[in-house]
C-alpha positions in Angstrom: 30.7 -27.0 -4.3 30.4 -24.4 -1.8 27.4 -22.7 -3.7 25.7 -26.1 -3.3 26.4 -26.7 0.4 25.0 -22.9 1.3 22.1 -23.4 -0.7 21.3 -26.8 0.6 21.5 -25.5 4.0 19.5 -22.8 3.8 16.8 -24.7 2.0 16.6 -27.8 4.9 17.0 -24.8 7.6 13.8 -23.0 6.3 11.8 -26.2 5.4 12.1 -27.0 9.3 12.2 -23.6 10.8 8.7 -23.2 9.2 6.7 -25.5 10.7 7.8 -24.4 14.2 7.2 -20.8 13.3 3.7 -22.0 12.0 2.7 -24.2 15.7 4.2 -20.9 17.5 1.8 -18.3 15.7 -1.1 -21.0 16.2 -0.4 -21.0 19.9 0.3 -17.3 20.4 -2.7 -16.7 18.4 -0.5 -14.7 15.9 -2.8 -15.3 13.0 -4.2 -13.2 10.1 -7.7 -12.7 10.0 -9.9 -12.1 6.9 -11.8 -8.8 5.8 -12.6 -6.8 2.8 -9.2 -6.2 1.4 -7.4 -9.8 1.9 -8.3 -12.8 -0.1 -8.1 -15.5 2.4 -11.2 -17.0 4.0 -9.6 -18.3 7.1 -7.6 -17.1 9.8 -3.9 -17.8 8.8 -0.6 -18.1 10.8 1.3 -14.9 9.8 4.7 -15.2 11.0 6.0 -17.9 8.8 8.6 -15.6 7.7 10.5 -16.6 11.0 11.5 -19.6 8.7 12.9 -17.5 5.8 15.0 -15.4 8.5 16.3 -18.9 9.8 17.6 -19.9 6.0 19.2 -16.7 5.1 20.8 -16.2 8.7 22.1 -19.9 8.4 23.3 -19.2 4.6 24.9 -15.6 5.2 27.1 -17.4 8.2 28.1 -20.3 5.8 28.9 -17.4 3.2 31.4 -15.7 5.7 33.1 -19.0 6.7 33.6 -20.0 3.1 34.5 -16.5 1.7 36.5 -15.2 4.6 34.6 -11.8 4.6 33.2 -9.9 7.5 30.3 -7.5 5.3 27.9 -10.6 5.0 28.0 -11.0 9.1 27.6 -7.0 9.5 24.8 -7.4 6.8 22.8 -9.6 9.6 22.3 -6.7 11.6 20.0 -4.4 9.6 18.8 -7.6 8.3 17.7 -9.0 11.6 16.5 -5.5 12.6 14.3 -4.9 9.5 13.0 -8.7 10.3 12.1 -7.9 13.9 10.4 -5.0 13.0 8.1 -6.9 10.7 7.6 -9.4 13.4 6.3 -6.7 15.7 4.3 -5.5 13.0 2.8 -8.9 12.5 2.0 -9.6 16.2 0.8 -6.1 17.2 0.6 -3.9 14.2 2.6 -0.7 14.4 2.1 2.4 12.4 3.5 3.0 9.1 5.6 6.1 10.1 7.7 3.4 12.6 8.1 1.0 9.9 9.4 3.7 7.6 11.5 5.1 10.0 13.1 1.5 10.9 13.3 1.1 6.8 15.6 4.1 6.7 17.5 3.2 9.8 18.2 -0.5 8.2 18.9 1.2 4.9 21.7 3.4 6.3 23.1 0.7 8.5 23.6 -1.1 5.1 25.2 1.7 3.4 27.6 2.1 6.7 28.5 -1.4 7.6 28.2 -3.1 4.5 29.0 -0.5 2.0 26.2 -0.7 -0.1 26.7 2.6 -1.9 25.4 3.5 -5.3 28.5 5.8 -6.2 28.1 5.8 -9.9 26.7 3.7 -12.8 28.0 3.1 -16.0 26.2 4.8 -19.3 25.7 2.2 -21.8 26.2 4.4 -24.4 29.3 6.0 -24.1 30.4 3.6 -21.6 31.2 6.5 -19.4 30.6 6.9 -15.7 27.6 8.8 -14.4 29.1 10.2 -10.7 26.7 10.6 -7.9 29.2 12.1 -5.3 27.5 12.9 -2.1 24.5 12.1 -3.5 25.0 8.1 -3.8 24.4 7.2 0.0 21.0 9.1 -0.5 20.3 7.1 -3.7 21.2 3.9 -2.0 18.8 4.1 0.8 16.1 5.3 -1.5 16.7 2.2 -3.7 16.8 -0.1 -0.5 13.7 1.3 1.2 11.7 1.0 -2.1 12.6 -2.5 -3.1 12.1 -3.6 0.7 8.5 -2.0 0.2 8.0 -3.4 -3.3 8.3 -7.2 -1.9 6.5 -6.3 0.9 3.6 -5.1 -1.2 3.6 -8.1 -3.7 2.8 -10.2 -0.7 -0.8 -10.4 -1.3 -1.6 -13.9 -2.8 0.0 -17.4 -1.7 3.3 -18.1 -3.0 3.5 -14.7 -4.9 6.2 -12.8 -3.0 8.1 -15.8 -2.1 8.2 -17.1 -5.9 9.1 -13.4 -7.2 12.0 -13.5 -4.3 13.2 -16.4 -5.6 13.1 -15.7 -9.1 14.7 -12.5 -8.6 17.6 -13.8 -6.2 18.3 -16.6 -8.8 18.8 -13.9 -11.7 20.8 -11.7 -9.1 23.1 -14.9 -8.5 23.7 -15.2 -11.9 24.4 -11.6 -12.9 26.6 -11.2 -10.1 28.9 -14.1 -10.3 31.6 -12.6 -11.9 31.2 -9.5 -10.0 31.2 -10.8 -6.5 31.0 -14.4 -5.8 30.1 -13.6 -2.0 27.1 -11.6 -3.2 26.1 -14.7 -5.5 26.3 -17.0 -2.5 23.9 -14.6 -0.8 21.6 -14.6 -3.7 21.5 -18.3 -3.5 20.7 -18.4 0.1 17.6 -16.1 -0.6 16.7 -18.4 -3.3 16.8 -21.6 -1.8 14.8 -20.0 1.3 12.2 -18.6 -0.9 11.9 -22.0 -2.6 11.7 -24.0 0.8 9.1 -21.6 2.4 6.8 -22.1 -0.9 6.3 -25.8 0.4 4.0 -24.0 3.1 2.6 -20.8 1.4 1.9 -22.0 -2.3 -1.7 -22.2 -2.4 -3.6 -23.0 -0.3 -1.3 -22.0 1.9 -0.6 -23.1 5.5 1.3 -20.0 6.5 2.0 -16.3 5.5 5.3 -14.8 5.5 4.0 -11.5 6.9 6.1 -8.4 7.0 8.9 -10.6 9.2 9.7 -12.4 5.8 8.5 -9.8 3.0 10.5 -7.2 4.6 13.6 -9.3 5.0 13.6 -10.6 1.6 13.2 -7.0 0.0 15.6 -5.5 2.3 18.2 -8.6 1.4 17.5 -8.4 -2.6 17.8 -4.7 -2.6 21.4 -4.9 -0.8 22.8 -7.6 -3.0 21.7 -5.8 -6.0 24.1 -3.4 -5.1 26.7 -5.4 -4.1 26.6 -7.6 -6.6 24.7 -7.3 -9.9 26.3 -4.3 -9.0 24.8 -0.7 -9.1 28.4 1.0 -8.9 30.0 -1.6 -11.2 31.6 0.1 -14.2 30.5 -2.9 -16.7 26.9 -3.1 -15.5 24.0 -0.7 -15.9 21.0 0.1 -13.4 18.8 -1.8 -15.7 20.0 -5.2 -14.5 18.4 -5.4 -10.9 15.8 -3.3 -12.2 14.7 -5.7 -14.7 15.2 -8.7 -12.2 12.6 -7.0 -9.8 10.7 -5.6 -12.7 7.1 -6.9 -11.4 7.3 -5.7 -8.0 8.8 -2.1 -8.6 6.5 -1.5 -11.5 3.6 -2.8 -8.9 5.0 -0.2 -6.0 5.2 2.5 -8.6 1.6 2.0 -9.9 0.3 1.9 -6.1 2.1 5.0 -4.9 0.9 7.2 -7.9 -2.5 5.7 -7.6 -2.7 6.1 -4.0 -1.4 10.2 -4.3 -3.7 10.8 -7.1 -7.1 10.0 -5.0 -5.2 12.1 -2.3 -4.9 9.0 0.0 -1.9 7.9 2.1 0.6 6.0 -0.2 1.6 3.6 2.4 -1.6 2.3 3.5 -2.7 -0.8 1.8 -5.5 -1.4 -0.8 -7.0 -3.8 -3.4 -5.8 -2.6 -6.3 -2.2 -4.5 -7.2 -1.9 -6.0 -10.1 -2.6 -9.4 -8.9 -6.1 -7.9 -7.5 -6.7 -6.9 -10.7 -5.9 -10.3 -12.3 -8.5 -11.7 -10.0 -11.3 -9.1 -10.8 -10.8 -10.1 -14.5 -11.1 -13.9 -14.0 -8.2 -15.4 -13.1 -7.9 -18.0 -10.5 -5.5 -17.8 -7.5 -3.1 -20.0 -9.2 -3.7 -18.7 -12.4 -2.6 -15.5 -11.1 0.2 -16.1 -9.2 1.9 -18.4 -12.1 1.1 -15.5 -14.8 3.2 -13.0 -12.6 5.8 -15.6 -12.4 6.0 -15.9 -16.1 6.4 -12.1 -16.6 8.9 -12.0 -13.8 10.9 -14.9 -15.1 11.0 -12.9 -18.7 12.2 -10.4 -17.0 14.8 -12.3 -15.2 15.9 -13.6 -18.4 16.4 -10.6 -19.9 18.6 -9.4 -17.1 20.5 -12.3 -17.5 20.9 -12.3 -21.2 21.7 -8.9 -21.7 23.9 -8.5 -19.0 26.9 -8.2 -21.2 25.2 -6.3 -23.6 24.8 -2.5 -22.6 23.0 -1.7 -25.8 20.6 -4.5 -25.5 20.3 -4.0 -21.6 19.4 -0.1 -21.9 16.9 -1.3 -24.5 15.2 -3.6 -22.1 15.5 -0.9 -19.4 13.5 1.6 -21.5 10.9 -1.2 -22.3 10.2 -1.2 -18.5 9.9 2.2 -18.5 7.7 2.5 -21.2 5.3 0.0 -19.7 5.4 2.0 -16.4 4.5 5.4 -18.5 1.5 3.7 -19.9 0.4 2.3 -17.1 0.6 6.1 -15.6 -1.4 7.3 -18.5 -4.0 4.7 -18.0 -4.6 6.2 -14.8 -4.6 9.6 -16.1 -7.1 8.8 -18.4 -9.3 7.0 -16.0 -9.3 9.9 -13.8 -10.4 12.1 -16.4 -13.3 10.0 -17.7 -14.5 9.7 -14.1 -14.6 13.7 -13.8 -16.0 13.7 -17.3 -19.3 11.3 -15.9 -19.8 13.4 -13.1 -20.3 16.6 -14.8 
């Protein structure tokens, strides 16, 4: 019953707050203008993520009330910080160095205040522990920053980042339910807020979430994947959250490899993400989003079904790694062919 109450209030809050954010963006001129890299053709209100922030804040506060735990409330400190950084970027455009620095600061706060530390993971084959020791907090910070950017980079088509976040959050709620019910509540909050936002963000969108929303969603998913799904629990493996967030993770890894191979800045945007590639081969806007949804749902179901089987989870994890390696080899081969053609 508590889960239903939290999800309902988060959903309704986002549903009601997003139109206010849209109106505010239009009045203040906080719009995303079209350019050669972007898909949209008209100016679009870009701080719709304020609606998502409102829903998540309400959900987290209700979680504190029902679960009588303090860490969800402490979580709001870095979560609001990173969302406000995204808001400033949406309104004024700040450098990637400042954004990266704030992401690291927020991740450190999550480790210190929330206890989002990856101390060890289970070895699915031997059922022993792989201890990280003093490197645990560092790995946790890298994980949080990585997932934050993964969701941010997926925000390239109407409804894509919100839908992927909803799918991943539902999977994390399911896989963490037996390990940490508090985390499951927050995951449901993310799910409900993301679904509510889709009313205004699915194609044709009335607003974009901007970094205000995408940074917040990525950060929240990263932290709850540690706290609940759980990277430090001996009964689960690292593969669970990686499977649930499979598409954004693969796209981010592919983007960084691609940009570094071109000797460019890995943090600067381009038009070569998975969704851009699908559009280029003939998929429609909605078709691209739904196709990526479908793949993400398969990953999420794999995580949920295999959560109790270490061997099957490990197999699925290796499949994801194999896909990533194939993508890397394809890039390498493409670069080699390009070099030969210039000779």
